[in-house]
N, C-alpha and C positions, 0 to 999 in steps of 0.2 A: 817892798810891797808891790803888788801886781799892778799893772797899768790899767787904765781904763779898756783899752783894746784887749788886753788879757782876760778881764772879766766878761767882756762882751763875747769873747770866742768861747768862753766856758758855758755861757748861757746859750749861745748857738747850739753847742753840742749837748746841753744839759748835763754837764760834768759836774755834778753836785759833790762828788768827792773831792775833787781839786779845790773847788770853792770852799768847802769845809776846811780842808787843810790851810789854805790861805787865811781864812777868817780866824782859825784858832792861833795863828801866829801873829794876825794883825786885825784888829777889830775894825780899822777902817774899811775893810772889805764890807761890812754890813752897811756903813756909810754910803759906800759906793752904789750898793743895791737900794738902799733908800733913795738916793739921788736919782737912779735910773728909773724909778717908778713915778717920778714927777710928771714925766711926758708920756702919754698913752699914744704910742705910735706903732702898734701892731705886735708881731710875735715876740720880740726881745722884751718888751714892755711885760708881756705875760710870763715869759720864761724869768724875768726877775722877781715878779710877783711870786711865783712858785718858789724860785730859790730862797726867797727871804723867808718863807716858811720852813722849807727843808733844812737850811743852814742853821736857822735859829734853833730848830729842834735838836740838831747835833750838838750845838754849843751848850744848849740847856744841861745836857748830861754832865757838864763839867762846871758850869755857872748857872746855879739854879734860878736866879732872878733875871737873866737876860731877856727872856721872852716877855715877862710881865713888864718890865722897864721899857721896852721897845713899844708895847702897845700903850702904855701909859703916856709915853712921849707922842705917839700918833694923836692921841685924844687931847693932850695938851696943845699941840700945834693947831689942832682944829679950833680950839678956843681962843687962839691968839687972834688979834684984830687983823693982821695982815693976812693970815689964812693962806697965802700962796704956797707955802712950804708943805702943805698937806694935801696938795691935789693927789687924787686917787688913793687916798688913805684908806677907804672903806676896803678896797679889794686887798691892800697890804694887811690890814688887820684881820679880815677873813681868813687869809693865808696862815697867818700866824696861829690863830685860835684853831683852825682845822688841823694843823700840824702839831700843836701843843694844848690840846683839849684839857688835859688833867691840871696845867698850871694856869691857862688863860681861859678856861670855860666861863668863869664868873663875868667875864666882859660880854657875854653873848646879849645881855639886856642893853647895854650901851650901844652895841653895834646895831641892834634893832632901832635905837633912836634915830641913827643916821638914814633910816628909810624915809624919813620925813623932809629931807633935803633933796631937791630934785636932782642936783648936781652928783649927790653920793648914793643915790639909790641903786642904780646898776650894780656898782660895786659891791654894795651891801647884800643885795640879793644873790650875786654871784658867790660872795663869801659864804652865805647860808647854805648854798648848794654844797659847797665843799665841806662845810662842817655837818651837813646832813649825811655825807657819804661816810666820814669818819667818826663822829660822835652825835647820832641823832638826838640823844637826850638833852642836849643843849638847845636844839631848836624846838623840841616837844612843847614847851610852854609858851612860845611866842606866835601861835597860830593867828591869834587876832591881830596883831601887827602885820603879819604877813599876808593874810587872806585878801585885803582890798586889791592887791596887785594882780589876782587872777583876771580881774576886768579891766586892767590897764589898757589905755589905748596904745601906749608904746608896745610893739611886739616883743622886744627883748625883755622888758619888765614882766610881761605876761607869761613868755616862755620860760624864764628863770623860775617864776613863782610856780608854773605848773611842774616843773622838774621837782622843786622842793616838795610840793604835795605828794608827788608820785614816790619819791624816796620815803617820806614820812609814812605814807600808806603802807609801804612795804616792810615798815619797822614796827607794825602794830603788834606782832607777836612778841616783841622784844618788852614793850611795856605797854600797860594799858592806856590808850589814847581816848580817855573818856573824861567828861566834866558832868557837873550836875544836870545840865540840859540835854545831855546826849553825847554822841560819838564825835570826837574831834577829827579834824582833818577830812572832813566829808562837805561835800557841797551840794547845791541843788542840781535837779536834773537839768535845769535850762543851762547853767554854766557848764556841767558835765557834757553836755551835747555840743555846746559851743567849742570847747577845748578839743573834743574828739575829733571834730571837723575842721579845725584851724590849721589851714595850710600855709600860714605865714612862715617865712624862713628866718631863722635867726642863726648867728654864729656864736658858740660859746668856746672858751679854751678849756680843754680837758685833756689829761693824759699827754701833756706836751705838744698838743696841736690845737689849731682853731678848727672846730668842726661846724658844719652846717647841719641844721635840724629843722624839720617841720615842728611847729608846736603841737601838733596832734601826735608825733612821735615821742615827744617828750611826757605827754599826758599819759601815754600807753608804754612808756619805756619799762623795759625788764632790767633786773638786776642780777649780778654774781657776787654772792656774800661769801666774804672770808673771815676766818679768824685763826689766830695762833694760840696753841695751848701746849704747856710744858708736860712732858710725859717722862717716865722711867722705862727704857728698854734694858731690862736686867738692871745692870749698875751704872748705865749711861743715861744722863739726862738729856733729852732731845726736844727741839721745839718742831712741833708739828704745825704746818700751815695748810688748813683745809679750805677748800672753796666749793660753793654748791650754786648751781642754777635752779631754776624751778622744776627741772627734770630729775635732778638727784647730784651726788658729789661728783664734781669734774676735775678736781685737783687735790693732791695730797703730797706736799714736799716735805722733805726732811733736813733742809739747810737752815742755816741762821735766818731769824724772821725777816730782817730788813731785806735781805739779798732775795729770799723767797718772794717776798711781796713785789719787789721789782720785777722778778721773773715772771710771776703770776700776771701782772698788768700787762706787761709785753706779750705774753702768750694770749691773754684775753682780747687784746686788741685785734689779733688775728682771727681767733674763733668765734668771739662774740663782739664784733665790731660796734654793734649799736646798743650794747648793754653798758650798765655803769656798774664799776666794781666798789661794793660797799663793805665796810668793815663791820660784821654782825655776827654773833655767836650763834644765836638760835637756830638759824636753818642748818647749822652744822652740829647740832648738839646731840642728834641721835648717832651721827658718824663718831663723834668724840666718844660717846658712851661705849658704842660697840669696840672702838679701838682701845679704850682702858680695859675692857673686859679681855679683850684678845691679849693684851700685854701683860694681864695679870694670869693668864692660863685658863681663863673661864670661858673663852670662845674660841671655836676652830673654824667658823662659817660666819662670814659677814651677810647680812640680810638688807642692807641699805640699798636704795636704788642708785646707780651710777649713770654718770652722762660723759662716757669717754668721748673726747673730740680729737680726731686725727684722720689720716688718709685711710682709704678702704684696706690697704695691706696692713697698716699698723693696726687697726681695729681687729683684723682677723688674727693678728699675732696676741694682741691683749685678751681676746676671747678665749684663745688656747691657754694663756697664762691661767686664767680663771678656773680651767679644767684640772690644774695641777692640785691634787688633794693636799691638805694640811699635812705636814710631817714628810712630804715626798719632795723630791727635786727632779728636774729635767736638764739635759744638756741643750745647747744651743742647735746641735745637729738634730737631736730628737724633736726639738720644737720645729724646725724647718721641715722635717718629714710630716708632722703633724698638720702643718698648714698646707701641705702638698706641693711644697717646693724644695726637695732636698738640697739643692745647690744654692739655696739663699741664705746660708747661715751668717753671712755678714750684715744682710738686710734685716734678718731677724734679731741680730744683736743690736743694731741701730734702733729698731722698733721698741725693743725691750729697754734700751737706754732713754728713750723719749716717751716712755709710759709716764703720763701726767698724774696718775693715781696710785702713788707707791702703797705698798703693804696690802691694801684693799685689792687692788690688782697686782698679784704677787710675783712681780719681777725678781723679787730675792730668791725665789726657788729655782732660778735657772742658774747653773754653774758650768765651769768648763768640762771637757769630755773626761779629763783625768781627775776630776773632782775638785779643782781649784775654784776659789770663789769668783775669781775675775772681777771685772769693773762692777761698780753699782753707783748710781747717781747719789744716793745718800751717803756714800762712803762705805769701805770695806768693813769698818768696825761695826757700823750698824747692821750690815747683812749678816756678818757673823752671829751677832747677838739674836738677830731674827731666827736664823736657822737653828741655834741653841735652843732658843725659846720653843720651837717646834720639835725639839729633840732629833734635829737632823744632823747638826754640824759635828758632834762626836763620832757619828757613824761615818761620815765622810773622812774625817780625820784618820779614823782607824783603817779604813779601806783604801785610803790614799796611798 
């Protein structure tokens, strides 16, 4: 069994893979995480809260009831007379629900009951922020319980509630946020004006860091929405992970969903540091539809808006990629000439490799000078099938 220091070290490094391996071998690792959450002492506390959700989700793939039983145990501890073992339970419950929404989503109402307890309110609101990022439909019916804290005297409560409202308003295209008396998640002009100008600074744990925000920034926060969709590329089933900003598609990855999400979140921290990454299909639905049409052979040109983020040189290379017609290829040398730097083949190759919008920005149409397929971030097998789909690969093979 790993020692307490071993677990602390993995929390410091956010090494969820190692924690999951240990937890699968010995469930006492979960108990260590639960114990670590009793004391709210900064970064390692928050890492333990996050780890509890991540590891429980991983274990749930093998043991279906583990997440539900853990949440039930937390609520049971809260109802004990001693109560001491349940310190910071609202953060833990929120993390588990956010990571395991399909099995634990029905605990959303019970979590909202904790808002009535002064000592549990901050954690419950933080938990609802995480749930709004991953499963907004679980927050949707709870507005009346959350709304009072928009005017809380405590800046942290006020800021967390403002973020929940922002995330829910950005989800209105996913499901109709209406009730008989009118639009939900809508507030008075007075409250709106107050939050828009609220310069109070709060600190929130997000994406592995404690980040400081003005409440006005949270009220006006922008989101990057991502979704994973399974598609067939000829005879190969592939997971496409797409992400869109308000300007257009900014990410399309072809790797396993969990790895793509982790890479996307790291990438977004660099290019969209003030935005929140939200799991939503709707902002990506047009891109998904056009990709499905392309993969069926019914579309040769993408018309969706894109939002490529990179260095000026990288964007110049990607613009040139978009000029390669369907059914044609270019070599790295030709691409270097076309961007005005014939000696920059290696730099062009790196820019091609770092293209964040696969397929739509067609880096798969770039091949070696001798017709070889060379590297491809999504894998050579996918590159080959994409070129076959466009009627190119057989010609390359013949002339190679």
